[in-house]
C-alpha positions as CSV (number, residue, x, y, z in Angstrom):
1,M,-3.9,6.8,20.9
2,R,-0.8,6.5,18.7
3,T,-1.9,6.4,15.1
4,A,0.2,5.7,12.0
5,I,-0.5,5.8,8.3
6,C,0.7,3.3,5.7
7,S,0.1,4.7,2.3
8,G,0.4,3.6,-1.3
9,S,-1.3,3.0,-4.6
10,F,-1.5,-0.7,-3.8
11,D,-2.1,-1.8,-7.4
12,P,-2.3,-4.5,-6.0
13,I,-1.3,-4.9,-2.4
14,T,1.5,-7.4,-2.1
15,L,3.0,-9.6,0.6
16,G,5.7,-6.9,1.0
17,H,3.1,-4.2,1.6
18,L,1.3,-6.4,4.1
19,D,4.5,-7.2,5.9
20,V,5.1,-3.4,6.5
21,I,1.5,-2.9,7.6
22,R,1.7,-5.8,10.0
23,R,4.9,-4.5,11.5
24,A,3.4,-1.0,11.8
25,A,0.3,-2.5,13.5
26,A,2.6,-4.1,16.1
27,C,4.1,-0.7,16.9
28,F,1.1,1.5,16.9
29,E,-2.3,1.3,18.6
30,R,-4.0,2.2,15.3
31,V,-2.9,2.1,11.6
32,W,-4.7,3.6,8.7
33,V,-3.9,2.3,5.3
34,C,-4.3,5.2,2.9
35,V,-5.1,4.0,-0.6
36,S,-4.1,6.8,-3.0
37,P,-4.9,6.9,-6.6
38,N,-1.5,7.7,-8.2
39,A,-1.7,10.1,-11.2
40,E,2.0,9.5,-11.8
41,K,1.4,5.8,-12.5
42,P,-0.8,5.9,-15.7
43,S,-1.1,2.1,-16.2
44,Q,-3.2,1.1,-13.2
45,M,-4.5,-2.5,-13.3
46,F,-7.3,-1.9,-10.7
47,T,-9.7,0.9,-10.0
48,P,-9.3,2.8,-6.7
49,E,-12.4,1.1,-5.4
50,Q,-11.1,-2.4,-6.4
51,K,-7.7,-1.6,-4.7
52,L,-9.5,-0.6,-1.5
53,R,-11.5,-3.8,-1.6
54,L,-8.3,-5.8,-2.0
55,V,-6.6,-4.0,0.8
56,R,-9.5,-4.5,3.1
57,A,-9.5,-8.2,2.4
58,A,-5.8,-8.4,3.1
59,I,-6.0,-6.6,6.4
60,R,-9.2,-8.3,7.6
61,D,-7.3,-10.2,10.4
62,L,-5.6,-7.1,11.8
63,P,-8.0,-5.6,14.4
64,N,-6.2,-2.3,14.8
65,V,-5.9,-1.6,11.0
66,E,-8.4,0.1,8.7
67,A,-8.3,1.3,5.1
68,E,-9.7,4.2,3.3
69,L,-9.4,5.8,-0.2
70,W,-7.9,9.3,-0.2
71,P,-7.3,11.3,-3.4
72,G,-5.6,14.3,-1.6
73,L,-2.4,15.0,0.1
74,L,-1.1,12.4,2.5
75,A,-0.3,15.1,5.1
76,D,-4.0,16.2,5.1
77,F,-5.1,12.5,5.6
78,A,-2.6,12.2,8.5
79,R,-3.8,15.4,10.1
80,G,-7.5,14.4,9.7
81,H,-6.9,11.0,11.3
82,G,-4.8,12.3,14.2
83,A,-1.7,10.4,13.0
84,C,1.8,11.1,14.5
85,A,3.7,9.0,11.9
86,I,3.8,7.8,8.4
87,V,5.4,4.3,8.1
88,R,7.0,3.5,4.7
89,G,8.8,0.4,3.6
90,V,12.0,0.8,1.7
91,R,13.6,-1.9,-0.4
92,N,16.8,-0.2,-1.5
93,V,18.6,3.2,-1.7
94,T,16.4,4.3,-4.7
95,D,13.3,3.8,-2.5
96,F,15.0,5.6,0.4
97,D,15.9,8.7,-1.7
98,A,12.4,9.1,-3.0
99,E,10.8,8.5,0.4
100,Y,13.2,10.9,2.1
101,Q,12.1,13.7,-0.2
102,M,8.5,12.9,0.5
103,A,9.1,12.8,4.3
104,L,10.6,16.3,4.1
105,I,7.6,17.6,2.1
106,N,5.1,15.9,4.5
107,R,6.8,17.4,7.6
108,G,6.8,20.8,5.9
109,L,3.0,20.5,5.4
110,C,2.3,19.0,8.8
111,P,4.9,19.9,11.4
112,G,5.4,17.1,13.9
113,L,4.4,14.4,11.5
114,E,7.3,11.9,11.5
115,T,8.1,9.4,8.7
116,L,9.5,6.1,9.9
117,F,11.3,3.9,7.4
118,L,11.1,0.1,7.8
119,P,13.6,-1.9,5.7
120,A,11.8,-4.5,3.6
121,S,12.1,-8.0,5.0
122,A,14.7,-9.9,3.1
123,S,12.1,-12.3,1.5
124,Y,10.2,-9.3,0.1
125,Q,13.0,-7.0,-1.1
126,H,12.5,-7.9,-4.7
127,F,8.7,-7.4,-4.6
128,S,6.9,-4.7,-6.5
129,S,3.3,-4.1,-7.5
130,S,4.4,-3.9,-11.2
131,M,6.0,-7.3,-10.9
132,A,2.8,-8.6,-9.3
133,R,0.7,-7.1,-12.1
134,E,2.8,-9.0,-14.6
135,M,2.2,-12.3,-12.7
136,I,-1.5,-11.6,-12.7
137,R,-1.6,-10.6,-16.4
138,Y,0.2,-13.7,-17.4
139,R,-1.8,-16.0,-15.1
140,Q,1.1,-17.1,-13.1
141,P,0.8,-18.6,-9.5
142,L,0.2,-15.7,-7.1
143,E,0.8,-17.3,-3.7
144,K,4.4,-16.1,-3.5
145,Y,3.5,-12.5,-4.2
146,L,0.0,-11.7,-2.9
147,P,-1.8,-12.2,0.4
148,A,-3.8,-15.5,0.1
149,S,-7.0,-13.7,1.2
150,I,-7.0,-11.6,-2.0
151,I,-6.0,-14.1,-4.6
152,P,-9.6,-15.3,-5.4
153,L,-10.7,-11.7,-5.7
154,V,-7.8,-10.7,-7.9
155,E,-8.5,-13.7,-10.2
156,E,-12.2,-12.9,-10.3
157,L,-11.5,-9.2,-11.2
158,R,-8.9,-10.3,-13.8
159,D,-11.3,-12.8,-15.4
160,K,-14.3,-10.4,-15.3
161,E,-12.3,-7.8,-17.2
162,G,-11.2,-10.5,-19.8
163,G,-7.6,-9.5,-19.3
164,S,-8.0,-5.8,-20.0
165,H,-7.9,-3.8,-16.8
166,H,-8.5,-0.3,-15.9
167,G,-6.0,2.1,-17.4
168,Q,-4.6,-0.3,-20.0
């Protein structure tokens, strides 16, 4: 079975992320979404468990896609799940440069593990989780940025926290 990994901190998962996951799901028999707590991003809006809950709600209609939290190295996650590829969305040359470096590191850690770059769909090129967090924080309409299936949950989590989220 050809298995791929889509990874990220998903704080929160956006329509751009979901687009890449859907496209990977069309190319592979199985896709694991690896939700990684990102120590290099200090201002996280959601806890790792909340992010996993949001991702699972977003991918619910994709029968060959599952999500899991993973605090370790992505190469170890890929090895443990029998993946042959990591699929990464890239919006621009800055993304490509960073992803290329990570691809070399992952291949060094796990020989034979390929990284496939999917160019962002034009309608999502300007999307980022940080932009989505601003829309959430300032109570803007979220339909253009987040999967419809997670919007009620995002609003519930935002309102429960009274506007102050994890890591702020």
